[in-house]
matplotlib code that plots the C-alpha trace (Angstrom):
import matplotlib.pyplot as plt

x = [19.8, 18.0, 17.9, 14.6, 13.3, 11.8, 8.9, 7.6, 4.2, 2.3, 0.6, -2.0, -2.6, -5.7, -5.6, -8.7, -8.7, -11.9, -11.3, -14.4, -16.9, -14.3, -12.6, -9.0, -7.6, -3.9, -2.6, -3.1, -0.5, 2.7, 3.9, 7.6, 8.9, 12.6, 14.1, 17.7, 19.3, 20.5, 18.9, 16.9, 13.6, 15.0, 13.1, 14.6, 14.3, 13.2, 14.3, 14.5, 16.6, 15.5, 17.9, 21.1, 19.4, 18.0, 14.7, 13.1, 9.9, 8.8, 9.8, 9.3, 7.0, 8.5, 6.2, 7.1, 10.8, 10.2, 10.4, 7.3, 6.7, 3.2, 0.9, -2.4, -1.0, 1.7, 5.2, 6.8, 8.8, 12.6, 15.5, 15.1, 17.4, 17.3, 19.0, 19.4, 20.3, 22.8, 24.0, 22.8, 22.4, 21.5, 19.6, 16.6, 13.9, 10.3, 8.6, 5.4, 5.0, 5.2, 4.4, 7.6, 10.0, 13.8, 15.8, 19.5, 22.2, 25.6, 28.3, 27.7, 24.0, 23.9, 25.7, 23.5, 20.2, 17.3, 14.1, 10.6, 7.7, 9.4, 11.3, 12.6, 14.5, 15.7, 17.2, 18.7, 20.5, 21.6, 23.1, 25.0, 26.4, 27.4, 29.1, 30.9, 32.3, 33.4, 35.1, 37.0, 38.2, 39.2, 41.2, 44.5, 44.4, 43.7, 46.7, 48.9, 47.6, 48.4, 51.9, 54.3, 56.9, 54.7, 56.0, 54.1, 53.2, 51.8, 49.7, 48.4, 47.4, 45.7, 43.8, 42.6, 41.4, 39.5, 37.8, 36.7, 35.3, 33.5, 32.0, 30.7, 29.0, 27.3, 26.2, 24.8, 22.8, 21.6, 20.4, 18.3, 16.8, 15.8, 14.5, 12.8, 12.0, 9.5, 11.6, 13.2, 16.7, 15.9, 14.8, 17.9, 20.3, 18.6, 18.8, 22.6, 23.2, 25.2, 23.9, 26.6, 26.7, 25.2, 27.4, 24.9, 25.6, 28.2, 31.4, 33.5, 31.8, 34.0, 30.9, 28.6, 29.2, 28.7, 25.6, 24.1, 24.9, 23.3, 20.2, 19.6, 20.8, 17.3, 15.9, 15.9, 15.7, 12.3, 12.7, 9.1, 9.8, 10.2, 11.7, 15.0, 14.9, 14.8, 18.1, 21.2, 23.2, 22.2, 21.5, 19.0, 21.4, 24.3, 22.4, 21.5, 25.1, 26.6, 24.1, 24.4, 28.1, 29.3, 26.6, 25.1, 27.0, 28.1, 26.3, 23.3, 20.9, 21.8, 21.5, 18.2, 16.7, 17.5, 16.3, 12.9, 12.6, 13.3, 11.3, 8.2, 9.0, 9.8, 6.6, 4.5, 5.2, 5.2, 8.1, 10.4, 9.4, 10.3, 13.6, 14.5, 13.9, 15.6, 18.7, 19.3, 18.6, 21.3, 23.6, 23.7, 23.6, 27.4, 28.4, 32.0, 31.9, 31.7, 28.4, 26.2, 24.7, 22.2, 20.7, 19.9, 18.1, 16.1, 15.2, 13.8, 11.9, 10.4, 9.8, 9.7, 8.6, 6.0, 4.3, 5.2, 6.9, 4.4, 3.0, 6.2, 8.4, 7.4, 7.3, 10.7, 12.5, 10.9, 12.0, 15.6, 15.7, 14.2, 16.6, 19.7, 18.4, 17.9, 21.4, 22.8, 20.5, 22.3, 25.7, 25.2, 27.8, 26.9, 25.0, 26.0, 27.6, 25.6, 27.2, 29.0, 29.5, 31.5, 33.9, 37.6, 40.3, 40.0, 36.3, 35.8, 33.0, 34.3, 32.0, 32.6, 31.0, 33.5, 36.3, 37.2, 39.8, 39.3, 39.1, 38.0, 38.6, 36.1, 37.8, 35.9, 38.3, 38.4, 41.5, 41.6, 41.1, 44.2, 43.4, 43.0, 46.5, 47.8, 45.7, 46.2, 50.0, 49.3, 46.7, 48.9, 51.8, 49.5, 48.2, 51.7, 52.9, 50.5, 50.2, 46.6, 44.6, 43.1, 41.9, 41.1, 38.0, 38.7, 35.9, 36.7, 33.9, 34.9, 33.3, 36.6, 38.1, 41.2, 41.8, 41.3, 43.8, 46.3, 45.8, 46.4, 49.6, 50.9, 50.2, 51.4, 48.3, 47.8, 44.5, 41.0, 40.1, 36.7, 34.9, 31.9, 29.7, 30.1, 27.9, 25.8, 24.0, 22.4, 24.6, 27.2, 26.0, 22.6, 24.1, 26.9, 27.3, 30.3, 29.5, 33.1, 36.4, 38.4, 35.9, 36.7, 34.6, 36.1, 34.3, 34.9, 34.9, 31.1, 31.0, 29.6, 30.6, 32.9, 34.1, 33.6, 34.8, 38.0, 41.0, 43.4, 46.0, 43.7, 42.9, 45.9, 45.4, 41.7, 42.2, 44.9, 42.6, 39.8, 42.0, 42.9, 39.3, 38.5, 41.3, 40.1, 36.6]
y = [63.9, 62.8, 65.0, 66.6, 66.0, 69.1, 68.7, 71.0, 72.5, 73.7, 77.0, 77.5, 81.1, 82.4, 86.1, 87.8, 91.4, 93.1, 95.8, 97.7, 95.2, 92.5, 89.9, 88.9, 85.7, 85.1, 81.8, 79.0, 76.4, 76.1, 75.1, 75.2, 74.2, 73.3, 72.8, 71.5, 71.3, 67.8, 66.3, 63.1, 62.3, 60.9, 62.8, 65.8, 66.2, 69.5, 70.1, 72.9, 74.0, 74.2, 75.3, 73.3, 70.4, 69.7, 68.0, 66.5, 68.3, 67.0, 64.9, 66.1, 64.8, 64.9, 66.7, 67.6, 67.9, 69.9, 68.8, 69.9, 70.3, 71.2, 71.2, 72.6, 74.3, 77.0, 76.1, 77.6, 80.6, 80.3, 78.9, 75.5, 73.4, 71.1, 67.8, 64.7, 61.5, 62.7, 65.7, 69.2, 71.1, 74.7, 76.6, 78.9, 81.0, 80.2, 83.3, 85.2, 84.1, 80.3, 79.8, 80.2, 78.5, 78.0, 77.1, 76.2, 73.9, 72.6, 72.7, 75.9, 75.8, 78.9, 81.1, 79.7, 80.0, 82.1, 82.8, 83.3, 84.6, 85.5, 88.6, 87.1, 84.4, 86.8, 89.0, 85.9, 84.6, 88.1, 88.5, 85.2, 86.2, 89.6, 88.0, 85.6, 88.5, 90.3, 87.1, 86.9, 90.5, 89.8, 86.6, 88.3, 90.6, 87.7, 85.9, 88.9, 89.0, 85.2, 85.7, 86.0, 87.4, 90.3, 93.8, 96.0, 98.4, 95.5, 94.3, 97.7, 98.2, 94.8, 95.6, 98.9, 97.1, 94.5, 97.3, 98.9, 95.6, 95.1, 98.6, 97.8, 94.7, 96.8, 99.4, 96.6, 95.3, 98.7, 99.3, 96.1, 97.1, 100.5, 99.2, 96.1, 96.7, 93.9, 91.3, 88.2, 89.5, 92.9, 91.1, 88.9, 91.8, 93.9, 90.9, 90.7, 94.4, 95.8, 99.0, 101.7, 104.4, 107.6, 110.7, 112.5, 110.0, 110.7, 109.4, 110.3, 107.5, 104.4, 102.2, 104.1, 102.0, 98.7, 99.9, 101.2, 97.9, 95.9, 98.1, 97.8, 94.3, 92.8, 95.8, 94.0, 90.4, 89.3, 86.3, 85.3, 85.0, 81.4, 82.4, 82.9, 79.2, 78.2, 79.5, 77.7, 79.1, 78.9, 82.6, 82.3, 80.2, 82.5, 85.6, 83.9, 82.8, 86.3, 88.0, 85.7, 85.2, 88.7, 91.2, 89.7, 89.7, 86.1, 85.5, 83.2, 86.0, 88.2, 85.4, 84.1, 87.6, 88.1, 84.6, 85.2, 88.6, 87.5, 84.3, 86.4, 87.6, 84.2, 82.8, 84.6, 81.8, 78.1, 77.2, 80.0, 79.5, 75.8, 76.5, 79.4, 77.4, 74.2, 76.0, 77.8, 74.7, 72.8, 75.8, 75.7, 71.9, 71.9, 75.6, 76.7, 79.1, 77.6, 78.1, 78.8, 75.3, 77.1, 78.4, 74.9, 74.3, 77.4, 76.3, 73.0, 74.6, 77.4, 75.9, 72.1, 71.2, 74.0, 72.4, 75.3, 72.9, 70.1, 71.1, 69.6, 67.9, 64.3, 62.7, 61.0, 64.2, 66.1, 63.3, 63.5, 67.2, 67.0, 64.3, 66.2, 69.4, 67.7, 66.3, 69.8, 71.4, 69.4, 70.8, 74.4, 77.0, 78.3, 75.2, 72.9, 69.7, 66.5, 64.2, 61.1, 58.2, 55.3, 52.5, 53.1, 50.6, 49.2, 48.8, 51.7, 54.2, 57.6, 60.6, 63.8, 65.8, 64.6, 66.6, 69.8, 71.3, 74.8, 73.3, 69.9, 68.7, 66.0, 64.1, 61.5, 59.2, 55.9, 53.7, 52.9, 56.5, 57.7, 61.4, 60.5, 59.0, 62.4, 64.5, 62.5, 63.3, 67.0, 67.1, 64.9, 67.4, 70.2, 68.1, 67.2, 70.8, 71.7, 75.1, 75.2, 73.6, 71.1, 67.5, 65.4, 63.1, 60.9, 58.7, 55.7, 55.2, 51.6, 48.8, 46.9, 47.4, 45.7, 48.2, 51.0, 49.6, 49.1, 52.7, 54.0, 52.0, 52.8, 56.5, 56.5, 58.4, 59.5, 61.4, 59.9, 57.4, 55.7, 53.3, 55.1, 52.1, 51.0, 53.8, 54.4, 57.3, 57.7, 56.8, 59.5, 60.0, 61.0, 63.5, 64.9, 65.7, 63.5, 61.4, 61.8, 61.4, 63.2, 65.6, 68.0, 69.9, 72.4, 72.9, 75.4, 74.5, 74.5, 72.1, 74.9, 74.4, 77.2, 75.7, 72.7, 70.9, 72.9, 71.4, 70.0, 72.6, 75.4, 74.2, 75.8, 79.2, 79.1, 78.5, 81.2, 83.7, 82.7, 83.1, 86.5, 87.6, 86.3, 88.3, 91.5, 90.9]
z = [-24.2, -27.2, -30.3, -31.4, -34.8, -36.2, -38.6, -41.2, -40.9, -44.0, -43.7, -46.4, -47.3, -49.1, -49.8, -51.2, -52.2, -53.1, -55.6, -56.7, -58.0, -58.8, -56.6, -57.3, -55.6, -55.0, -56.3, -53.8, -52.9, -54.8, -58.2, -58.9, -62.3, -62.8, -66.2, -66.3, -69.8, -70.7, -67.6, -67.7, -66.2, -62.9, -60.2, -58.4, -54.6, -53.1, -49.5, -47.1, -44.2, -40.6, -37.9, -38.5, -40.5, -44.0, -44.7, -47.8, -48.7, -52.1, -55.1, -58.7, -61.4, -64.9, -67.4, -70.9, -70.1, -66.9, -63.3, -61.5, -57.7, -56.7, -53.7, -52.5, -49.5, -49.5, -48.4, -45.3, -46.4, -46.4, -48.4, -50.1, -52.2, -55.3, -55.1, -57.2, -55.3, -52.7, -54.7, -53.8, -57.1, -56.0, -53.3, -54.0, -52.3, -51.5, -50.3, -51.1, -54.7, -54.9, -58.6, -60.6, -62.9, -62.7, -65.7, -65.8, -67.1, -66.0, -65.2, -63.1, -62.4, -60.3, -62.9, -65.7, -63.8, -65.0, -63.2, -64.5, -62.4, -59.1, -58.1, -54.9, -56.7, -59.3, -56.6, -54.8, -57.9, -59.0, -55.5, -55.7, -59.1, -57.8, -54.8, -57.1, -59.1, -55.9, -54.6, -57.8, -57.4, -53.8, -54.5, -55.5, -52.4, -50.1, -51.6, -50.7, -47.1, -46.8, -48.2, -45.3, -47.7, -48.8, -47.9, -45.4, -48.3, -50.4, -47.4, -46.7, -50.3, -50.4, -47.3, -48.7, -51.9, -49.9, -47.8, -51.1, -52.3, -49.0, -49.3, -52.7, -51.3, -48.6, -51.1, -53.3, -50.3, -49.4, -52.9, -52.8, -49.4, -50.8, -54.2, -52.9, -49.2, -48.9, -50.6, -49.0, -49.7, -48.0, -44.9, -44.9, -45.4, -42.7, -40.3, -40.8, -40.7, -37.7, -36.3, -36.1, -33.5, -34.9, -34.9, -32.7, -29.9, -27.2, -28.9, -25.8, -23.8, -24.3, -23.8, -26.1, -29.2, -27.3, -25.5, -28.7, -30.5, -27.8, -27.5, -31.3, -31.8, -32.4, -34.4, -37.7, -36.6, -35.5, -33.1, -34.0, -37.7, -38.7, -42.0, -40.2, -39.2, -42.8, -44.2, -45.6, -42.7, -39.0, -38.7, -35.9, -33.7, -34.6, -33.5, -30.2, -29.6, -30.4, -28.1, -25.1, -25.4, -26.2, -25.2, -22.0, -18.7, -18.1, -14.8, -14.4, -13.3, -16.3, -18.8, -17.4, -17.4, -21.1, -22.0, -20.3, -21.9, -25.4, -25.1, -24.9, -28.5, -29.8, -28.2, -30.8, -33.2, -32.1, -34.3, -33.2, -29.5, -29.8, -31.5, -29.1, -26.0, -27.2, -28.6, -25.4, -23.3, -25.2, -25.1, -21.3, -20.9, -20.7, -20.6, -21.2, -18.2, -14.7, -13.0, -16.0, -15.8, -13.4, -16.7, -17.8, -14.5, -15.1, -18.6, -17.3, -14.5, -16.5, -19.9, -19.6, -16.1, -16.3, -19.4, -21.7, -24.2, -24.0, -27.4, -29.0, -26.3, -25.7, -22.2, -22.7, -23.6, -20.7, -18.4, -19.7, -19.2, -15.7, -14.6, -15.7, -14.3, -10.9, -11.1, -11.8, -9.2, -6.4, -7.3, -8.4, -7.4, -4.0, -3.0, -0.2, -1.7, -1.2, 1.4, 0.2, 2.6, 1.0, 1.9, 1.7, 0.9, 4.5, 4.1, 6.6, 6.1, 5.2, 5.1, 3.1, 5.8, 8.4, 6.7, 8.6, 6.4, 4.9, 1.4, 0.1, -3.5, -4.5, -7.2, -9.4, -11.2, -12.9, -12.3, -16.0, -17.2, -19.0, -18.3, -14.6, -14.6, -15.9, -13.5, -10.3, -9.9, -10.5, -7.8, -5.5, -5.9, -4.8, -1.9, -0.7, -0.9, 2.0, 0.4, 1.4, 4.3, 1.8, 1.8, -1.2, -1.2, -4.2, -5.5, -7.7, -10.1, -10.9, -8.9, -8.4, -5.0, -6.2, -9.0, -6.5, -4.1, -6.9, -8.0, -4.5, -4.2, -7.7, -7.3, -3.7, -2.5, 1.1, 0.7, 1.3, -1.5, -1.5, -3.8, -5.4, -6.0, -2.3, -1.0, 2.0, 0.3, -3.1, -6.0, -6.6, -10.2, -9.0, -6.5, -8.7, -12.3, -12.8, -15.9, -17.2, -15.4, -14.2, -12.6, -9.7, -7.3, -4.8, -1.5, 1.3, 5.0, 5.1, 2.1, -0.1, -3.7, -4.8, -8.0, -10.2, -13.3, -13.4, -15.2, -12.5, -13.6, -12.6, -9.1, -7.4, -9.1, -8.3, -4.6, -4.5, -6.0, -3.8, -0.7, -1.9, -2.3, 1.2, 2.7, 1.0, 2.4]

ax = plt.figure().add_subplot(projection="3d")
ax.plot(x, y, z, "-o")
ax.set_aspect("equal")
plt.show()
């Protein structure tokens, strides 16, 4: 899967206010002046953040001892940074007012920085200085908590002191929200704020706090606001991860339903729509929970194959997503596994569908794979134990029949082993998602996929649990 390059789009803003008989025009474009004490005329670089990346936006012109960045169109709102060569000097804000001056000097440019002409940057740097002071206050208490020899009383006292410091930070943030509700910092603080269960709600319900938190999770975070994409921390991605990992039931249907619902919000802005869809497509490309790759297939079918993402996704990217989705589509949990017909060590045709056992483990391996050499004996021990009515259909992904025969002999294997490249069906890598080895699929008697990509150590436990559920049914 190729990475996507995200490009900046300027958005010129011309605001005209008619007051009485006069007309007042807001300043167009941007002009940012930076004065660094003792610095030479070598140009500064202004860049911004987008998602998890950083991008160069402009290079300064040196005028009368000041570095000047200017343009006719307003900059996209968000966090930016100043850099020289490969060294990042400090971050700053570009928001509503884009005509301002920053003045500082080393060695600590943030602590020495002053702002002229912009309240948002003044609030931003004041907040950083406030947090630096609180971090200094917290340091000795953190040292106590990290000290294994500290007494219980000392640790309790340290924790109480840290809680008090944390409360002061929250009070500071709330004060900014109340005093400057339309500021960049107020927007950022609100977006990071966790809603707490009101006292009027039913506190006896053990799920009340969770349900309230989920219901109000997006109250102060607008998924269609591209400002949240341009921060020096991946807040947009983190909010998505927390929501889909912790607040949504981990089944394909639940996740897909929430994605489609929230996508309608993100869709109100082309940048956020692009990021929202792409971030979640990548998230479920190789999910940590078995079966959630069905979400990736849905992302392809709904947002890429449908043409929804054509405004930014090129043909090659769409082709890559489609091909991988089709590969996954063949082997989703609950689907009938594609048949494999290949030659064994005796050059005989062996068909996966000819196996009549209750369970079949399809095992993709490479004779030279070190992890396979560890996994094979574990699986073979389970196979030889006859604990389950199970057959193994092992597919060697190497073209060499000699290597496969040597592997069978060295490992003393009695299960079915075939050579993947010597196939009478489509190539195995087009039918199964088995780009790495070892890879395991577990099938029932009807060749329905009941598990896949399990670590070999979990196969026995999975089948035992599955057997138990079948008996209960």
